[in-house]
A tleap script that builds the chain and sets N, CA, C and O, in Angstrom:
source leaprc.protein.ff14SB
mol = sequence {
  NASN ASN PHE LYS SER GLY PRO SER HIE LEU
  GLY LYS LEU SER LEU PRO VAL ALA VAL ILE
  ALA VAL VAL TRP MET VAL PHE MET ILE LEU
  VAL PHE PHE PHE PRO ALA ASN PRO GLN THR
  THR THR GLN GLN MET ASN TYR THR VAL VAL
  VAL LEU GLY GLY PHE MET PHE LEU ALA ILE
  SER TRP TYR TYR CYS PRO VAL TYR GLY GLY
  VAL HIE TRP PHE THR GLY PRO CILE
}
set mol.1.N position { 74.097 -62.066 -76.888 }
set mol.1.CA position { 75.174 -61.285 -77.441 }
set mol.1.C position { 76.244 -61.112 -76.369 }
set mol.1.O position { 76.003 -60.457 -75.355 }
set mol.2.N position { 77.410 -61.688 -76.581 }
set mol.2.CA position { 78.496 -61.635 -75.605 }
set mol.2.C position { 79.531 -60.577 -75.935 }
set mol.2.O position { 80.643 -60.622 -75.411 }
set mol.3.N position { 79.189 -59.622 -76.796 }
set mol.3.CA position { 80.151 -58.599 -77.193 }
set mol.3.C position { 80.370 -57.628 -76.046 }
set mol.3.O position { 79.412 -57.114 -75.469 }
set mol.4.N position { 81.642 -57.374 -75.714 }
set mol.4.CA position { 81.980 -56.408 -74.673 }
set mol.4.C position { 82.666 -55.220 -75.318 }
set mol.4.O position { 83.605 -55.377 -76.098 }
set mol.5.N position { 82.193 -54.041 -74.989 }
set mol.5.CA position { 82.746 -52.810 -75.565 }
set mol.5.C position { 84.151 -52.565 -75.042 }
set mol.5.O position { 84.494 -52.934 -73.919 }
set mol.6.N position { 84.954 -51.932 -75.890 }
set mol.6.CA position { 86.319 -51.605 -75.516 }
set mol.6.C position { 86.390 -50.327 -74.703 }
set mol.6.O position { 85.359 -49.751 -74.358 }
set mol.7.N position { 87.597 -49.880 -74.394 }
set mol.7.CA position { 87.767 -48.703 -73.538 }
set mol.7.C position { 87.365 -47.392 -74.221 }
set mol.7.O position { 87.145 -46.394 -73.535 }
set mol.8.N position { 87.265 -47.371 -75.523 }
set mol.8.CA position { 86.921 -46.126 -76.212 }
set mol.8.C position { 85.469 -46.107 -76.685 }
set mol.8.O position { 85.151 -45.399 -77.641 }
set mol.9.N position { 84.599 -46.849 -76.055 }
set mol.9.CA position { 83.192 -46.904 -76.423 }
set mol.9.C position { 82.508 -45.580 -76.068 }
set mol.9.O position { 82.762 -45.020 -75.002 }
set mol.10.N position { 81.665 -45.089 -76.936 }
set mol.10.CA position { 81.014 -43.801 -76.721 }
set mol.10.C position { 79.674 -43.908 -75.997 }
set mol.10.O position { 79.049 -42.890 -75.697 }
set mol.11.N position { 79.245 -45.089 -75.727 }
set mol.11.CA position { 77.992 -45.252 -74.999 }
set mol.11.C position { 76.791 -44.859 -75.842 }
set mol.11.O position { 76.632 -45.335 -76.966 }
set mol.12.N position { 75.945 -43.990 -75.301 }
set mol.12.CA position { 74.737 -43.554 -76.006 }
set mol.12.C position { 75.043 -42.681 -77.215 }
set mol.12.O position { 74.189 -42.511 -78.086 }
set mol.13.N position { 76.240 -42.129 -77.281 }
set mol.13.CA position { 76.611 -41.274 -78.409 }
set mol.13.C position { 77.117 -42.058 -79.610 }
set mol.13.O position { 77.399 -41.468 -80.653 }
set mol.14.N position { 77.237 -43.363 -79.486 }
set mol.14.CA position { 77.766 -44.174 -80.589 }
set mol.14.C position { 76.917 -44.054 -81.847 }
set mol.14.O position { 77.453 -43.830 -82.932 }
set mol.15.N position { 75.610 -44.198 -81.721 }
set mol.15.CA position { 74.732 -44.143 -82.887 }
set mol.15.C position { 74.720 -42.753 -83.533 }
set mol.15.O position { 74.854 -42.673 -84.754 }
set mol.16.N position { 74.566 -41.651 -82.783 }
set mol.16.CA position { 74.601 -40.339 -83.437 }
set mol.16.C position { 75.930 -40.041 -84.131 }
set mol.16.O position { 75.946 -39.461 -85.216 }
set mol.17.N position { 77.028 -40.431 -83.518 }
set mol.17.CA position { 78.338 -40.203 -84.135 }
set mol.17.C position { 78.467 -41.023 -85.409 }
set mol.17.O position { 79.001 -40.534 -86.404 }
set mol.18.N position { 77.988 -42.259 -85.395 }
set mol.18.CA position { 78.052 -43.108 -86.581 }
set mol.18.C position { 77.187 -42.542 -87.703 }
set mol.18.O position { 77.609 -42.538 -88.860 }
set mol.19.N position { 75.992 -42.066 -87.384 }
set mol.19.CA position { 75.105 -41.487 -88.400 }
set mol.19.C position { 75.722 -40.240 -88.999 }
set mol.19.O position { 75.705 -40.070 -90.218 }
set mol.20.N position { 76.263 -39.368 -88.173 }
set mol.20.CA position { 76.912 -38.152 -88.673 }
set mol.20.C position { 78.100 -38.509 -89.557 }
set mol.20.O position { 78.309 -37.869 -90.588 }
set mol.21.N position { 78.877 -39.512 -89.179 }
set mol.21.CA position { 80.036 -39.913 -89.973 }
set mol.21.C position { 79.611 -40.444 -91.341 }
set mol.21.O position { 80.236 -40.115 -92.349 }
set mol.22.N position { 78.565 -41.256 -91.389 }
set mol.22.CA position { 78.104 -41.811 -92.664 }
set mol.22.C position { 77.538 -40.714 -93.553 }
set mol.22.O position { 77.812 -40.686 -94.753 }
set mol.23.N position { 76.748 -39.808 -92.976 }
set mol.23.CA position { 76.196 -38.698 -93.760 }
set mol.23.C position { 77.326 -37.831 -94.314 }
set mol.23.O position { 77.279 -37.412 -95.471 }
set mol.24.N position { 78.329 -37.564 -93.500 }
set mol.24.CA position { 79.465 -36.754 -93.959 }
set mol.24.C position { 80.232 -37.463 -95.087 }
set mol.24.O position { 80.643 -36.816 -96.050 }
set mol.25.N position { 80.427 -38.772 -94.976 }
set mol.25.CA position { 81.129 -39.510 -96.032 }
set mol.25.C position { 80.343 -39.472 -97.340 }
set mol.25.O position { 80.927 -39.273 -98.405 }
set mol.26.N position { 79.030 -39.660 -97.272 }
set mol.26.CA position { 78.213 -39.614 -98.483 }
set mol.26.C position { 78.267 -38.226 -99.101 }
set mol.26.O position { 78.385 -38.093 -100.319 }
set mol.27.N position { 78.183 -37.198 -98.280 }
set mol.27.CA position { 78.278 -35.818 -98.776 }
set mol.27.C position { 79.625 -35.573 -99.463 }
set mol.27.O position { 79.666 -34.994 -100.548 }
set mol.28.N position { 80.710 -36.004 -98.851 }
set mol.28.CA position { 82.030 -35.767 -99.434 }
set mol.28.C position { 82.237 -36.571 -100.715 }
set mol.28.O position { 82.907 -36.099 -101.634 }
set mol.29.N position { 81.678 -37.766 -100.791 }
set mol.29.CA position { 81.776 -38.542 -102.025 }
set mol.29.C position { 81.066 -37.808 -103.148 }
set mol.29.O position { 81.574 -37.754 -104.268 }
set mol.30.N position { 79.906 -37.246 -102.865 }
set mol.30.CA position { 79.188 -36.474 -103.881 }
set mol.30.C position { 79.959 -35.223 -104.279 }
set mol.30.O position { 79.981 -34.863 -105.456 }
set mol.31.N position { 80.594 -34.553 -103.319 }
set mol.31.CA position { 81.383 -33.362 -103.627 }
set mol.31.C position { 82.558 -33.719 -104.531 }
set mol.31.O position { 82.871 -32.968 -105.455 }
set mol.32.N position { 83.206 -34.841 -104.284 }
set mol.32.CA position { 84.372 -35.231 -105.080 }
set mol.32.C position { 84.008 -35.654 -106.500 }
set mol.32.O position { 84.890 -35.751 -107.353 }
set mol.33.N position { 82.731 -35.908 -106.771 }
set mol.33.CA position { 82.307 -36.230 -108.128 }
set mol.33.C position { 82.363 -35.018 -109.050 }
set mol.33.O position { 82.499 -35.181 -110.263 }
set mol.34.N position { 82.261 -33.822 -108.512 }
set mol.34.CA position { 82.198 -32.622 -109.336 }
set mol.34.C position { 83.602 -32.151 -109.721 }
set mol.34.O position { 84.554 -32.370 -108.972 }
set mol.35.N position { 83.737 -31.506 -110.884 }
set mol.35.CA position { 85.048 -30.978 -111.277 }
set mol.35.C position { 85.444 -29.788 -110.408 }
set mol.35.O position { 84.595 -29.163 -109.772 }
set mol.36.N position { 86.737 -29.482 -110.388 }
set mol.36.CA position { 87.239 -28.386 -109.565 }
set mol.36.C position { 86.809 -27.030 -110.109 }
set mol.36.O position { 86.569 -26.107 -109.330 }
set mol.37.N position { 86.706 -26.890 -111.417 }
set mol.37.CA position { 86.301 -25.632 -112.048 }
set mol.37.C position { 85.004 -25.843 -112.828 }
set mol.37.O position { 84.779 -26.922 -113.377 }
set mol.38.N position { 84.148 -24.815 -112.879 }
set mol.38.CA position { 82.888 -24.986 -113.630 }
set mol.38.C position { 83.105 -25.210 -115.130 }
set mol.38.O position { 82.389 -26.004 -115.739 }
set mol.39.N position { 84.071 -24.528 -115.727 }
set mol.39.CA position { 84.380 -24.726 -117.148 }
set mol.39.C position { 85.601 -25.635 -117.247 }
set mol.39.O position { 86.726 -25.215 -116.975 }
set mol.40.N position { 85.364 -26.874 -117.635 }
set mol.40.CA position { 86.470 -27.827 -117.711 }
set mol.40.C position { 86.617 -28.364 -119.120 }
set mol.40.O position { 85.677 -28.361 -119.915 }
set mol.41.N position { 87.805 -28.818 -119.400 }
set mol.41.CA position { 88.079 -29.512 -120.654 }
set mol.41.C position { 88.155 -31.010 -120.340 }
set mol.41.O position { 88.019 -31.424 -119.189 }
set mol.42.N position { 88.371 -31.802 -121.372 }
set mol.42.CA position { 88.468 -33.247 -121.137 }
set mol.42.C position { 89.716 -33.602 -120.322 }
set mol.42.O position { 89.717 -34.604 -119.607 }
set mol.43.N position { 90.770 -32.799 -120.419 }
set mol.43.CA position { 91.974 -33.066 -119.633 }
set mol.43.C position { 91.780 -32.691 -118.166 }
set mol.43.O position { 92.420 -33.275 -117.292 }
set mol.44.N position { 90.915 -31.732 -117.886 }
set mol.44.CA position { 90.709 -31.268 -116.519 }
set mol.44.C position { 89.513 -31.936 -115.834 }
set mol.44.O position { 89.275 -31.718 -114.646 }
set mol.45.N position { 88.780 -32.728 -116.567 }
set mol.45.CA position { 87.556 -33.311 -116.023 }
set mol.45.C position { 87.864 -34.313 -114.920 }
set mol.45.O position { 88.877 -35.011 -114.968 }
set mol.46.N position { 86.994 -34.380 -113.938 }
set mol.46.CA position { 87.120 -35.329 -112.848 }
set mol.46.C position { 86.450 -36.636 -113.275 }
set mol.46.O position { 85.231 -36.678 -113.445 }
set mol.47.N position { 87.215 -37.672 -113.445 }
set mol.47.CA position { 86.706 -38.948 -113.943 }
set mol.47.C position { 86.382 -39.928 -112.819 }
set mol.47.O position { 86.391 -41.140 -113.033 }
set mol.48.N position { 86.098 -39.416 -111.630 }
set mol.48.CA position { 85.741 -40.277 -110.512 }
set mol.48.C position { 84.486 -41.081 -110.811 }
set mol.48.O position { 84.405 -42.260 -110.467 }
set mol.49.N position { 83.506 -40.451 -111.450 }
set mol.49.CA position { 82.261 -41.140 -111.771 }
set mol.49.C position { 82.532 -42.308 -112.713 }
set mol.49.O position { 81.946 -43.378 -112.553 }
set mol.50.N position { 83.405 -42.117 -113.681 }
set mol.50.CA position { 83.717 -43.171 -114.641 }
set mol.50.C position { 84.428 -44.335 -113.946 }
set mol.50.O position { 84.093 -45.498 -114.171 }
set mol.51.N position { 85.397 -44.017 -113.112 }
set mol.51.CA position { 86.154 -45.064 -112.419 }
set mol.51.C position { 85.256 -45.816 -111.445 }
set mol.51.O position { 85.269 -47.046 -111.421 }
set mol.52.N position { 84.473 -45.092 -110.637 }
set mol.52.CA position { 83.583 -45.754 -109.695 }
set mol.52.C position { 82.513 -46.564 -110.417 }
set mol.52.O position { 82.197 -47.681 -110.006 }
set mol.53.N position { 81.955 -46.010 -111.489 }
set mol.53.CA position { 80.959 -46.755 -112.263 }
set mol.53.C position { 81.538 -48.016 -112.871 }
set mol.53.O position { 80.891 -49.063 -112.862 }
set mol.54.N position { 82.764 -47.929 -113.406 }
set mol.54.CA position { 83.424 -49.113 -113.963 }
set mol.54.C position { 83.696 -50.163 -112.912 }
set mol.54.O position { 83.496 -51.355 -113.145 }
set mol.55.N position { 84.155 -49.718 -111.749 }
set mol.55.CA position { 84.418 -50.663 -110.665 }
set mol.55.C position { 83.135 -51.339 -110.210 }
set mol.55.O position { 83.113 -52.553 -110.011 }
set mol.56.N position { 82.065 -50.567 -110.042 }
set mol.56.CA position { 80.792 -51.153 -109.614 }
set mol.56.C position { 80.245 -52.118 -110.662 }
set mol.56.O position { 79.683 -53.157 -110.317 }
set mol.57.N position { 80.406 -51.781 -111.934 }
set mol.57.CA position { 79.973 -52.683 -112.994 }
set mol.57.C position { 80.733 -53.998 -112.939 }
set mol.57.O position { 80.132 -55.067 -113.046 }
set mol.58.N position { 82.053 -53.929 -112.773 }
set mol.58.CA position { 82.854 -55.153 -112.684 }
set mol.58.C position { 82.510 -55.968 -111.437 }
set mol.58.O position { 82.427 -57.194 -111.499 }
set mol.59.N position { 82.311 -55.288 -110.305 }
set mol.59.CA position { 81.998 -56.005 -109.067 }
set mol.59.C position { 80.648 -56.703 -109.160 }
set mol.59.O position { 80.523 -57.859 -108.754 }
set mol.60.N position { 79.640 -56.021 -109.688 }
set mol.60.CA position { 78.314 -56.624 -109.810 }
set mol.60.C position { 78.338 -57.738 -110.846 }
set mol.60.O position { 77.694 -58.772 -110.666 }
set mol.61.N position { 79.080 -57.530 -111.934 }
set mol.61.CA position { 79.192 -58.583 -112.947 }
set mol.61.C position { 79.855 -59.822 -112.366 }
set mol.61.O position { 79.425 -60.943 -112.637 }
set mol.62.N position { 80.898 -59.626 -111.570 }
set mol.62.CA position { 81.590 -60.765 -110.974 }
set mol.62.C position { 80.692 -61.475 -109.969 }
set mol.62.O position { 80.720 -62.703 -109.879 }
set mol.63.N position { 79.907 -60.733 -109.223 }
set mol.63.CA position { 79.015 -61.351 -108.238 }
set mol.63.C position { 77.950 -62.204 -108.915 }
set mol.63.O position { 77.607 -63.276 -108.415 }
set mol.64.N position { 77.426 -61.742 -110.042 }
set mol.64.CA position { 76.379 -62.479 -110.743 }
set mol.64.C position { 76.914 -63.321 -111.899 }
set mol.64.O position { 76.141 -63.767 -112.747 }
set mol.65.N position { 78.222 -63.543 -111.941 }
set mol.65.CA position { 78.829 -64.376 -112.987 }
set mol.65.C position { 78.211 -65.775 -112.936 }
set mol.65.O position { 78.061 -66.341 -111.854 }
set mol.66.N position { 77.848 -66.341 -114.101 }
set mol.66.CA position { 77.113 -67.613 -114.106 }
set mol.66.C position { 77.822 -68.783 -113.421 }
set mol.66.O position { 77.155 -69.596 -112.781 }
set mol.67.N position { 79.130 -68.895 -113.530 }
set mol.67.CA position { 79.813 -70.071 -112.998 }
set mol.67.C position { 80.505 -69.771 -111.669 }
set mol.67.O position { 80.353 -70.528 -110.711 }
set mol.68.N position { 81.264 -68.673 -111.600 }
set mol.68.CA position { 82.104 -68.401 -110.448 }
set mol.68.C position { 81.529 -67.352 -109.502 }
set mol.68.O position { 82.148 -67.044 -108.484 }
set mol.69.N position { 80.376 -66.806 -109.810 }
set mol.69.CA position { 79.825 -65.695 -109.047 }
set mol.69.C position { 79.481 -66.038 -107.610 }
set mol.69.O position { 79.090 -67.163 -107.298 }
set mol.70.N position { 79.634 -65.057 -106.750 }
set mol.70.CA position { 79.346 -65.239 -105.332 }
set mol.70.C position { 77.888 -65.500 -105.036 }
set mol.70.O position { 77.561 -66.047 -103.983 }
set mol.71.N position { 77.016 -65.124 -105.931 }
set mol.71.CA position { 75.594 -65.355 -105.715 }
set mol.71.C position { 75.296 -66.842 -105.614 }
set mol.71.O position { 74.281 -67.221 -105.032 }
set mol.72.N position { 76.139 -67.678 -106.156 }
set mol.72.CA position { 75.917 -69.125 -106.147 }
set mol.72.C position { 76.467 -69.820 -104.912 }
set mol.72.O position { 76.008 -70.910 -104.570 }
set mol.73.N position { 77.450 -69.213 -104.226 }
set mol.73.CA position { 78.071 -69.906 -103.097 }
set mol.73.C position { 78.104 -69.093 -101.807 }
set mol.73.O position { 78.269 -69.672 -100.733 }
set mol.74.N position { 77.953 -67.785 -101.875 }
set mol.74.CA position { 78.054 -66.960 -100.660 }
set mol.74.C position { 76.729 -66.963 -99.917 }
set mol.74.O position { 75.695 -66.608 -100.485 }
set mol.75.N position { 76.752 -67.366 -98.637 }
set mol.75.CA position { 75.527 -67.415 -97.840 }
set mol.75.C position { 75.413 -66.256 -96.875 }
set mol.75.O position { 74.311 -65.966 -96.410 }
set mol.76.N position { 76.489 -65.587 -96.556 }
set mol.76.CA position { 76.438 -64.451 -95.643 }
set mol.76.C position { 76.521 -64.863 -94.184 }
set mol.76.O position { 76.534 -66.052 -93.868 }
set mol.77.N position { 76.578 -63.873 -93.291 }
set mol.77.CA position { 76.743 -64.181 -91.875 }
set mol.77.C position { 75.468 -64.649 -91.184 }
set mol.77.O position { 75.540 -65.188 -90.079 }
set mol.78.N position { 74.330 -64.464 -91.787 }
set mol.78.CA position { 73.072 -64.820 -91.130 }
set mol.78.C position { 72.539 -66.125 -91.701 }
set mol.78.O position { 71.484 -66.598 -91.279 }
savepdb mol mol.pdb
quit
């Protein structure tokens, strides 16, 4: 491995900072799924779940598409 760290490398703290950042992002994504008020109408509802679910459905469908899907041609970095 010939990778050289840059001037802002955190050293031994890199892994803990990365773990805390990922946990915080997952927590905030879950928080943003909930509506702002407990009693909501259809106009006030937070549709993040619908949009994210639709996007994930389209992305997975495109990946496993029979002719053009990435599953047939993408080999990955390893």
